[in-house]
C-alpha positions as protocol buffer text, in pm:
chain_id: "A"
residue {
  index: 1
  type: MET
  ca { x: 8841 y: 4431 z: 9785 }
}
residue {
  index: 2
  type: SER
  ca { x: 8537 y: 4476 z: 9567 }
}
residue {
  index: 3
  type: PRO
  ca { x: 8495 y: 4779 z: 9334 }
}
residue {
  index: 4
  type: SER
  ca { x: 8204 y: 4900 z: 9542 }
}
residue {
  index: 5
  type: SER
  ca { x: 8420 y: 4899 z: 9856 }
}
residue {
  index: 6
  type: ARG
  ca { x: 8691 y: 5099 z: 9679 }
}
residue {
  index: 7
  type: LYS
  ca { x: 8432 y: 5349 z: 9563 }
}
residue {
  index: 8
  type: GLN
  ca { x: 8298 y: 5383 z: 9916 }
}
residue {
  index: 9
  type: ILE
  ca { x: 8648 y: 5443 z: 10058 }
}
residue {
  index: 10
  type: LYS
  ca { x: 8727 y: 5706 z: 9795 }
}
residue {
  index: 11
  type: SER
  ca { x: 8399 y: 5878 z: 9865 }
}
residue {
  index: 12
  type: THR
  ca { x: 8470 y: 5882 z: 10237 }
}
residue {
  index: 13
  type: VAL
  ca { x: 8817 y: 6032 z: 10185 }
}
residue {
  index: 14
  type: ARG
  ca { x: 8679 y: 6295 z: 9951 }
}
residue {
  index: 15
  type: ASN
  ca { x: 8412 y: 6392 z: 10203 }
}
residue {
  index: 16
  type: GLY
  ca { x: 8673 y: 6411 z: 10478 }
}
residue {
  index: 17
  type: LYS
  ca { x: 8883 y: 6654 z: 10278 }
}
residue {
  index: 18
  type: LYS
  ca { x: 8582 y: 6867 z: 10204 }
}
residue {
  index: 19
  type: ASP
  ca { x: 8495 y: 6887 z: 10573 }
}
residue {
  index: 20
  type: ALA
  ca { x: 8855 y: 6978 z: 10659 }
}
residue {
  index: 21
  type: HIS
  ca { x: 8851 y: 7272 z: 10419 }
}
residue {
  index: 22
  type: ALA
  ca { x: 8512 y: 7386 z: 10542 }
}
residue {
  index: 23
  type: SER
  ca { x: 8627 y: 7368 z: 10905 }
}
residue {
  index: 24
  type: THR
  ca { x: 8890 y: 7641 z: 10855 }
}
residue {
  index: 25
  type: GLN
  ca { x: 8611 y: 7895 z: 10820 }
}
residue {
  index: 26
  type: ARG
  ca { x: 8476 y: 7793 z: 11160 }
}
residue {
  index: 27
  type: PHE
  ca { x: 8782 y: 7931 z: 11337 }
}
residue {
  index: 28
  type: MET
  ca { x: 8744 y: 8280 z: 11194 }
}
residue {
  index: 29
  type: PRO
  ca { x: 8614 y: 8506 z: 11472 }
}
residue {
  index: 30
  type: ILE
  ca { x: 8465 y: 8746 z: 11215 }
}
residue {
  index: 31
  type: ALA
  ca { x: 8106 y: 8685 z: 11113 }
}
residue {
  index: 32
  type: GLU
  ca { x: 8065 y: 8976 z: 10870 }
}
residue {
  index: 33
  type: ILE
  ca { x: 8180 y: 9329 z: 10791 }
}
residue {
  index: 34
  type: ARG
  ca { x: 7922 y: 9598 z: 10719 }
}
residue {
  index: 35
  type: ASN
  ca { x: 7840 y: 9959 z: 10804 }
}
residue {
  index: 36
  type: ASP
  ca { x: 8209 y: 10033 z: 10869 }
}
residue {
  index: 37
  type: THR
  ca { x: 8199 y: 9775 z: 11148 }
}
residue {
  index: 38
  type: VAL
  ca { x: 8347 y: 9431 z: 11209 }
}
residue {
  index: 39
  type: LEU
  ca { x: 8086 y: 9196 z: 11357 }
}
residue {
  index: 40
  type: LEU
  ca { x: 8222 y: 8902 z: 11554 }
}
residue {
  index: 41
  type: LYS
  ca { x: 8052 y: 8567 z: 11595 }
}
residue {
  index: 42
  type: ASN
  ca { x: 8028 y: 8616 z: 11970 }
}
residue {
  index: 43
  type: GLY
  ca { x: 7824 y: 8933 z: 11921 }
}
residue {
  index: 44
  type: GLY
  ca { x: 8106 y: 9185 z: 11967 }
}
residue {
  index: 45
  type: LEU
  ca { x: 8166 y: 9483 z: 11742 }
}
residue {
  index: 46
  type: ARG
  ca { x: 8494 y: 9637 z: 11631 }
}
residue {
  index: 47
  type: ALA
  ca { x: 8573 y: 9975 z: 11477 }
}
residue {
  index: 48
  type: VAL
  ca { x: 8918 y: 10039 z: 11331 }
}
residue {
  index: 49
  type: LEU
  ca { x: 9081 y: 10382 z: 11321 }
}
residue {
  index: 50
  type: GLN
  ca { x: 9381 y: 10449 z: 11100 }
}
residue {
  index: 51
  type: ILE
  ca { x: 9616 y: 10702 z: 11256 }
}
residue {
  index: 52
  type: GLU
  ca { x: 9843 y: 10948 z: 11079 }
}
residue {
  index: 53
  type: PRO
  ca { x: 10171 y: 10923 z: 11274 }
}
residue {
  index: 54
  type: LEU
  ca { x: 10386 y: 11213 z: 11388 }
}
residue {
  index: 55
  type: ASN
  ca { x: 10763 y: 11217 z: 11427 }
}
residue {
  index: 56
  type: PHE
  ca { x: 10813 y: 11231 z: 11803 }
}
residue {
  index: 57
  type: ASN
  ca { x: 11191 y: 11273 z: 11775 }
}
residue {
  index: 58
  type: LEU
  ca { x: 11156 y: 11596 z: 11577 }
}
residue {
  index: 59
  type: LYS
  ca { x: 10956 y: 11758 z: 11856 }
}
residue {
  index: 60
  type: SER
  ca { x: 11120 y: 11978 z: 12115 }
}
residue {
  index: 61
  type: GLU
  ca { x: 11161 y: 11848 z: 12469 }
}
residue {
  index: 62
  type: LEU
  ca { x: 10872 y: 12065 z: 12589 }
}
residue {
  index: 63
  type: GLU
  ca { x: 10649 y: 11936 z: 12309 }
}
residue {
  index: 64
  type: GLN
  ca { x: 10744 y: 11577 z: 12385 }
}
residue {
  index: 65
  type: GLN
  ca { x: 10654 y: 11621 z: 12752 }
}
residue {
  index: 66
  type: GLY
  ca { x: 10321 y: 11773 z: 12649 }
}
residue {
  index: 67
  type: ILE
  ca { x: 10245 y: 11478 z: 12420 }
}
residue {
  index: 68
  type: ILE
  ca { x: 10331 y: 11225 z: 12693 }
}
residue {
  index: 69
  type: ALA
  ca { x: 10118 y: 11408 z: 12950 }
}
residue {
  index: 70
  type: GLY
  ca { x: 9833 y: 11438 z: 12700 }
}
residue {
  index: 71
  type: TYR
  ca { x: 9850 y: 11068 z: 12617 }
}
residue {
  index: 72
  type: GLU
  ca { x: 9842 y: 10980 z: 12986 }
}
residue {
  index: 73
  type: ALA
  ca { x: 9534 y: 11198 z: 13034 }
}
residue {
  index: 74
  type: PHE
  ca { x: 9372 y: 11047 z: 12726 }
}
residue {
  index: 75
  type: VAL
  ca { x: 9422 y: 10689 z: 12848 }
}
residue {
  index: 76
  type: ASN
  ca { x: 9286 y: 10777 z: 13194 }
}
residue {
  index: 77
  type: THR
  ca { x: 8963 y: 10907 z: 13040 }
}
residue {
  index: 78
  type: LEU
  ca { x: 8886 y: 10575 z: 12871 }
}
residue {
  index: 79
  type: THR
  ca { x: 8638 y: 10343 z: 13039 }
}
residue {
  index: 80
  type: PHE
  ca { x: 8693 y: 10063 z: 12786 }
}
residue {
  index: 81
  type: PRO
  ca { x: 9000 y: 9887 z: 12645 }
}
residue {
  index: 82
  type: ILE
  ca { x: 9156 y: 9975 z: 12311 }
}
residue {
  index: 83
  type: GLN
  ca { x: 9412 y: 9791 z: 12100 }
}
residue {
  index: 84
  type: ILE
  ca { x: 9701 y: 9973 z: 11930 }
}
residue {
  index: 85
  type: VAL
  ca { x: 9842 y: 9794 z: 11626 }
}
residue {
  index: 86
  type: LEU
  ca { x: 10149 y: 9874 z: 11417 }
}
residue {
  index: 87
  type: ARG
  ca { x: 10141 y: 9690 z: 11086 }
}
residue {
  index: 88
  type: SER
  ca { x: 10461 y: 9683 z: 10882 }
}
residue {
  index: 89
  type: THR
  ca { x: 10438 y: 9525 z: 10536 }
}
residue {
  index: 90
  type: ASN
  ca { x: 10633 y: 9512 z: 10213 }
}
residue {
  index: 91
  type: VAL
  ca { x: 10498 y: 9749 z: 9952 }
}
residue {
  index: 92
  type: ASN
  ca { x: 10415 y: 9603 z: 9614 }
}
residue {
  index: 93
  type: ILE
  ca { x: 10523 y: 9874 z: 9372 }
}
residue {
  index: 94
  type: ASP
  ca { x: 10450 y: 9678 z: 9052 }
}
residue {
  index: 95
  type: PRO
  ca { x: 10132 y: 9878 z: 8977 }
}
residue {
  index: 96
  type: TYR
  ca { x: 10326 y: 10201 z: 9035 }
}
residue {
  index: 97
  type: MET
  ca { x: 10604 y: 10090 z: 8800 }
}
residue {
  index: 98
  type: GLU
  ca { x: 10354 y: 9994 z: 8532 }
}
residue {
  index: 99
  type: GLN
  ca { x: 10189 y: 10334 z: 8564 }
}
residue {
  index: 100
  type: THR
  ca { x: 10530 y: 10507 z: 8538 }
}
residue {
  index: 101
  type: ARG
  ca { x: 10627 y: 10313 z: 8226 }
}
residue {
  index: 102
  type: ALA
  ca { x: 10289 y: 10388 z: 8069 }
}
residue {
  index: 103
  type: GLN
  ca { x: 10347 y: 10758 z: 8133 }
}
residue {
  index: 104
  type: ALA
  ca { x: 10691 y: 10731 z: 7971 }
}
residue {
  index: 105
  type: GLU
  ca { x: 10537 y: 10579 z: 7658 }
}
residue {
  index: 106
  type: LYS
  ca { x: 10287 y: 10865 z: 7635 }
}
residue {
  index: 107
  type: GLN
  ca { x: 10558 y: 11133 z: 7654 }
}
residue {
  index: 108
  type: LYS
  ca { x: 10601 y: 11312 z: 7322 }
}
residue {
  index: 109
  type: ASN
  ca { x: 10908 y: 11501 z: 7438 }
}
residue {
  index: 110
  type: PRO
  ca { x: 11213 y: 11270 z: 7396 }
}
residue {
  index: 111
  type: LEU
  ca { x: 11392 y: 11429 z: 7692 }
}
residue {
  index: 112
  type: LEU
  ca { x: 11096 y: 11383 z: 7929 }
}
residue {
  index: 113
  type: LYS
  ca { x: 11052 y: 11028 z: 7805 }
}
residue {
  index: 114
  type: ALA
  ca { x: 11417 y: 10946 z: 7877 }
}
residue {
  index: 115
  type: GLN
  ca { x: 11397 y: 11103 z: 8223 }
}
residue {
  index: 116
  type: THR
  ca { x: 11084 y: 10906 z: 8309 }
}
residue {
  index: 117
  type: GLU
  ca { x: 11244 y: 10580 z: 8195 }
}
residue {
  index: 118
  type: ALA
  ca { x: 11557 y: 10662 z: 8394 }
}
residue {
  index: 119
  type: TYR
  ca { x: 11343 y: 10729 z: 8701 }
}
residue {
  index: 120
  type: ALA
  ca { x: 11171 y: 10391 z: 8662 }
}
residue {
  index: 121
  type: ALA
  ca { x: 11509 y: 10217 z: 8632 }
}
residue {
  index: 122
  type: PHE
  ca { x: 11634 y: 10404 z: 8940 }
}
residue {
  index: 123
  type: ILE
  ca { x: 11335 y: 10289 z: 9147 }
}
residue {
  index: 124
  type: GLU
  ca { x: 11384 y: 9929 z: 9034 }
}
residue {
  index: 125
  type: LYS
  ca { x: 11747 y: 9941 z: 9154 }
}
residue {
  index: 126
  type: ILE
  ca { x: 11637 y: 10074 z: 9493 }
}
residue {
  index: 127
  type: VAL
  ca { x: 11384 y: 9792 z: 9529 }
}
residue {
  index: 128
  type: ASP
  ca { x: 11652 y: 9535 z: 9446 }
}
residue {
  index: 129
  type: VAL
  ca { x: 11886 y: 9672 z: 9714 }
}
residue {
  index: 130
  type: ALA
  ca { x: 11637 y: 9726 z: 9999 }
}
residue {
  index: 131
  type: ASP
  ca { x: 11278 y: 9634 z: 10072 }
}
residue {
  index: 132
  type: ILE
  ca { x: 11033 y: 9920 z: 10075 }
}
residue {
  index: 133
  type: MET
  ca { x: 10824 y: 9892 z: 10390 }
}
residue {
  index: 134
  type: GLN
  ca { x: 10493 y: 10053 z: 10465 }
}
residue {
  index: 135
  type: LYS
  ca { x: 10403 y: 10121 z: 10828 }
}
residue {
  index: 136
  type: ARG
  ca { x: 10041 y: 10173 z: 10920 }
}
residue {
  index: 137
  type: PHE
  ca { x: 9905 y: 10253 z: 11265 }
}
residue {
  index: 138
  type: PHE
  ca { x: 9564 y: 10143 z: 11386 }
}
residue {
  index: 139
  type: VAL
  ca { x: 9352 y: 10173 z: 11697 }
}
residue {
  index: 140
  type: ILE
  ca { x: 9085 y: 9905 z: 11740 }
}
residue {
  index: 141
  type: ILE
  ca { x: 8783 y: 10005 z: 11946 }
}
residue {
  index: 142
  type: PRO
  ca { x: 8573 y: 9719 z: 12084 }
}
residue {
  index: 143
  type: LEU
  ca { x: 8219 y: 9684 z: 12208 }
}
residue {
  index: 144
  type: ASP
  ca { x: 8143 y: 9349 z: 12367 }
}
residue {
  index: 145
  type: ASP
  ca { x: 7863 y: 9431 z: 12612 }
}
residue {
  index: 146
  type: VAL
  ca { x: 7529 y: 9279 z: 12517 }
}
residue {
  index: 147
  type: PRO
  ca { x: 7230 y: 9510 z: 12583 }
}
residue {
  index: 148
  type: GLY
  ca { x: 7048 y: 9409 z: 12897 }
}
residue {
  index: 149
  type: GLN
  ca { x: 7341 y: 9206 z: 13026 }
}
residue {
  index: 150
  type: ALA
  ca { x: 7580 y: 9482 z: 13131 }
}
residue {
  index: 151
  type: ALA
  ca { x: 7548 y: 9392 z: 13498 }
}
residue {
  index: 152
  type: LYS
  ca { x: 7617 y: 9023 z: 13435 }
}
residue {
  index: 153
  type: ARG
  ca { x: 7983 y: 8995 z: 13346 }
}
residue {
  index: 154
  type: PRO
  ca { x: 8112 y: 8649 z: 13247 }
}
residue {
  index: 155
  type: GLY
  ca { x: 8404 y: 8496 z: 13431 }
}
residue {
  index: 156
  type: LEU
  ca { x: 8744 y: 8453 z: 13272 }
}
residue {
  index: 157
  type: LEU
  ca { x: 8681 y: 8088 z: 13186 }
}
residue {
  index: 158
  type: ASN
  ca { x: 8340 y: 8159 z: 13031 }
}
residue {
  index: 159
  type: GLN
  ca { x: 8492 y: 8447 z: 12837 }
}
residue {
  index: 160
  type: PHE
  ca { x: 8761 y: 8217 z: 12699 }
}
residue {
  index: 161
  type: LEU
  ca { x: 8506 y: 7949 z: 12607 }
}
residue {
  index: 162
  type: SER
  ca { x: 8295 y: 8206 z: 12424 }
}
residue {
  index: 163
  type: TRP
  ca { x: 8594 y: 8294 z: 12208 }
}
residue {
  index: 164
  type: ILE
  ca { x: 8668 y: 7933 z: 12111 }
}
residue {
  index: 165
  type: SER
  ca { x: 8300 y: 7865 z: 12040 }
}
residue {
  index: 166
  type: VAL
  ca { x: 8369 y: 7905 z: 11671 }
}
residue {
  index: 167
  type: ASP
  ca { x: 8043 y: 7779 z: 11521 }
}
residue {
  index: 168
  type: ASP
  ca { x: 7812 y: 8046 z: 11387 }
}
residue {
  index: 169
  type: THR
  ca { x: 7440 y: 7974 z: 11390 }
}
residue {
  index: 170
  type: GLY
  ca { x: 7124 y: 8133 z: 11263 }
}
residue {
  index: 171
  type: SER
  ca { x: 7035 y: 8218 z: 11621 }
}
residue {
  index: 172
  type: LYS
  ca { x: 7360 y: 8413 z: 11669 }
}
residue {
  index: 173
  type: ALA
  ca { x: 7310 y: 8592 z: 11337 }
}
residue {
  index: 174
  type: GLY
  ca { x: 6957 y: 8690 z: 11439 }
}
residue {
  index: 175
  type: THR
  ca { x: 7080 y: 8821 z: 11773 }
}
residue {
  index: 176
  type: ARG
  ca { x: 7350 y: 9026 z: 11602 }
}
residue {
  index: 177
  type: TYR
  ca { x: 7095 y: 9172 z: 11362 }
}
residue {
  index: 178
  type: ARG
  ca { x: 6854 y: 9273 z: 11642 }
}
residue {
  index: 179
  type: HIS
  ca { x: 7117 y: 9434 z: 11864 }
}
residue {
  index: 180
  type: PHE
  ca { x: 7326 y: 9595 z: 11589 }
}
residue {
  index: 181
  type: PRO
  ca { x: 7143 y: 9934 z: 11563 }
}
residue {
  index: 182
  type: GLU
  ca { x: 7167 y: 9999 z: 11938 }
}
residue {
  index: 183
  type: LYS
  ca { x: 7523 y: 9869 z: 11974 }
}
residue {
  index: 184
  type: SER
  ca { x: 7647 y: 10059 z: 11668 }
}
residue {
  index: 185
  type: ILE
  ca { x: 7538 y: 10385 z: 11832 }
}
residue {
  index: 186
  type: GLN
  ca { x: 7735 y: 10295 z: 12145 }
}
residue {
  index: 187
  type: LEU
  ca { x: 8035 y: 10204 z: 11933 }
}
residue {
  index: 188
  type: LYS
  ca { x: 8010 y: 10533 z: 11744 }
}
residue {
  index: 189
  type: ASP
  ca { x: 8020 y: 10723 z: 12075 }
}
residue {
  index: 190
  type: ARG
  ca { x: 8339 y: 10539 z: 12169 }
}
residue {
  index: 191
  type: VAL
  ca { x: 8491 y: 10614 z: 11829 }
}
residue {
  index: 192
  type: GLN
  ca { x: 8417 y: 10985 z: 11867 }
}
residue {
  index: 193
  type: GLN
  ca { x: 8566 y: 10985 z: 12217 }
}
residue {
  index: 194
  type: VAL
  ca { x: 8888 y: 10821 z: 12099 }
}
residue {
  index: 195
  type: GLN
  ca { x: 8915 y: 11047 z: 11793 }
}
residue {
  index: 196
  type: ALA
  ca { x: 8872 y: 11355 z: 12011 }
}
residue {
  index: 197
  type: GLY
  ca { x: 9144 y: 11236 z: 12248 }
}
residue {
  index: 198
  type: LEU
  ca { x: 9382 y: 11162 z: 11961 }
}
residue {
  index: 199
  type: HIS
  ca { x: 9307 y: 11498 z: 11803 }
}
residue {
  index: 200
  type: ASN
  ca { x: 9412 y: 11670 z: 12127 }
}
residue {
  index: 201
  type: LEU
  ca { x: 9749 y: 11494 z: 12090 }
}
residue {
  index: 202
  type: GLY
  ca { x: 9788 y: 11626 z: 11736 }
}
residue {
  index: 203
  type: LEU
  ca { x: 9704 y: 11290 z: 11575 }
}
residue {
  index: 204
  type: ASN
  ca { x: 9461 y: 11281 z: 11285 }
}
residue {
  index: 205
  type: SER
  ca { x: 9254 y: 10966 z: 11246 }
}
residue {
  index: 206
  type: ARG
  ca { x: 8982 y: 10825 z: 11027 }
}
residue {
  index: 207
  type: ARG
  ca { x: 8747 y: 10534 z: 11073 }
}
residue {
  index: 208
  type: LEU
  ca { x: 8805 y: 10269 z: 10810 }
}
residue {
  index: 209
  type: PRO
  ca { x: 8500 y: 10219 z: 10586 }
}
residue {
  index: 210
  type: THR
  ca { x: 8365 y: 9877 z: 10496 }
}
residue {
  index: 211
  type: GLN
  ca { x: 8574 y: 9828 z: 10181 }
}
residue {
  index: 212
  type: ASP
  ca { x: 8898 y: 9925 z: 10357 }
}
residue {
  index: 213
  type: LEU
  ca { x: 8817 y: 9688 z: 10644 }
}
residue {
  index: 214
  type: ILE
  ca { x: 8763 y: 9402 z: 10401 }
}
residue {
  index: 215
  type: GLU
  ca { x: 9095 y: 9476 z: 10231 }
}
residue {
  index: 216
  type: LEU
  ca { x: 9278 y: 9503 z: 10565 }
}
residue {
  index: 217
  type: TYR
  ca { x: 9156 y: 9171 z: 10702 }
}
residue {
  index: 218
  type: TYR
  ca { x: 9209 y: 9005 z: 10363 }
}
residue {
  index: 219
  type: GLN
  ca { x: 9574 y: 9112 z: 10377 }
}
residue {
  index: 220
  type: VAL
  ca { x: 9610 y: 9006 z: 10742 }
}
residue {
  index: 221
  type: TYR
  ca { x: 9470 y: 8655 z: 10692 }
}
residue {
  index: 222
  type: ASN
  ca { x: 9618 y: 8607 z: 10342 }
}
residue {
  index: 223
  type: PRO
  ca { x: 9959 y: 8782 z: 10343 }
}
residue {
  index: 224
  type: LYS
  ca { x: 10097 y: 8594 z: 10042 }
}
residue {
  index: 225
  type: ALA
  ca { x: 9780 y: 8555 z: 9838 }
}
residue {
  index: 226
  type: SER
  ca { x: 9696 y: 8924 z: 9881 }
}
residue {
  index: 227
  type: GLN
  ca { x: 10016 y: 9014 z: 9691 }
}
residue {
  index: 228
  type: GLU
  ca { x: 9910 y: 8807 z: 9389 }
}
residue {
  index: 229
  type: GLN
  ca { x: 9531 y: 8815 z: 9398 }
}
residue {
  index: 230
  type: LYS
  ca { x: 9406 y: 9166 z: 9456 }
}
residue {
  index: 231
  type: LEU
  ca { x: 9055 y: 9257 z: 9556 }
}
residue {
  index: 232
  type: LYS
  ca { x: 8867 y: 9483 z: 9318 }
}
residue {
  index: 233
  type: GLY
  ca { x: 8989 y: 9840 z: 9358 }
}
residue {
  index: 234
  type: MET
  ca { x: 9315 y: 9758 z: 9541 }
}
residue {
  index: 235
  type: GLU
  ca { x: 9524 y: 9790 z: 9222 }
}
residue {
  index: 236
  type: VAL
  ca { x: 9418 y: 10152 z: 9182 }
}
residue {
  index: 237
  type: LYS
  ca { x: 9507 y: 10237 z: 9542 }
}
residue {
  index: 238
  type: GLU
  ca { x: 9852 y: 10079 z: 9518 }
}
residue {
  index: 239
  type: ALA
  ca { x: 9924 y: 10262 z: 9194 }
}
residue {
  index: 240
  type: ASN
  ca { x: 9876 y: 10592 z: 9378 }
}
residue {
  index: 241
  type: ILE
  ca { x: 10173 y: 10531 z: 9611 }
}
residue {
  index: 242
  type: VAL
  ca { x: 10414 y: 10825 z: 9612 }
}
residue {
  index: 243
  type: LEU
  ca { x: 10780 y: 10731 z: 9662 }
}
């Protein structure tokens, strides 16, 4: 085999690897995240609400029945689907421990310094014995209707094909840009409706802003890498964890 042939083969292999890495991005349904909204490649929008949970078991029987009846009424008022997600993850307390040790070093009182160091050692022992889990509750609110096409609903097969049509094009991006102002208003109305219904159940909620959405999806799609490579600003948030 001539040197030129070897060079051509190596070049072909290198190009193949490059295309393989680039193709992984094609299967991401998310096109962009902006204005507190997740924009999908198929034109859909998503808003994410984080819910403050309540302890149902601590409620009286009458209160529990009221919550169940209220939830049933809330669901019956919805004219669109919602997705309820419980995300349970291990908490990385390294930033918190570093902050605690730094506070111990700053203590001028020897007794307070010793107590702070003892507290840090106590927390480390707890982490060694059992994993510290963080549970977060989310409600995802969708908007998939395209303006002017509400009456024309795609069939199940066409809907499935639209989801696996992973390529994003300039035409799709232009369509998303044109329809975004109108669709974001519709999505905001849905968000307000869901928040009002949850509030009636005694559940406080907040719509995740753009930065929090980016961090959430970064953690979902990169569970291991997100523990080692933090996005800017995430270290500060994790250091504020109260145990």
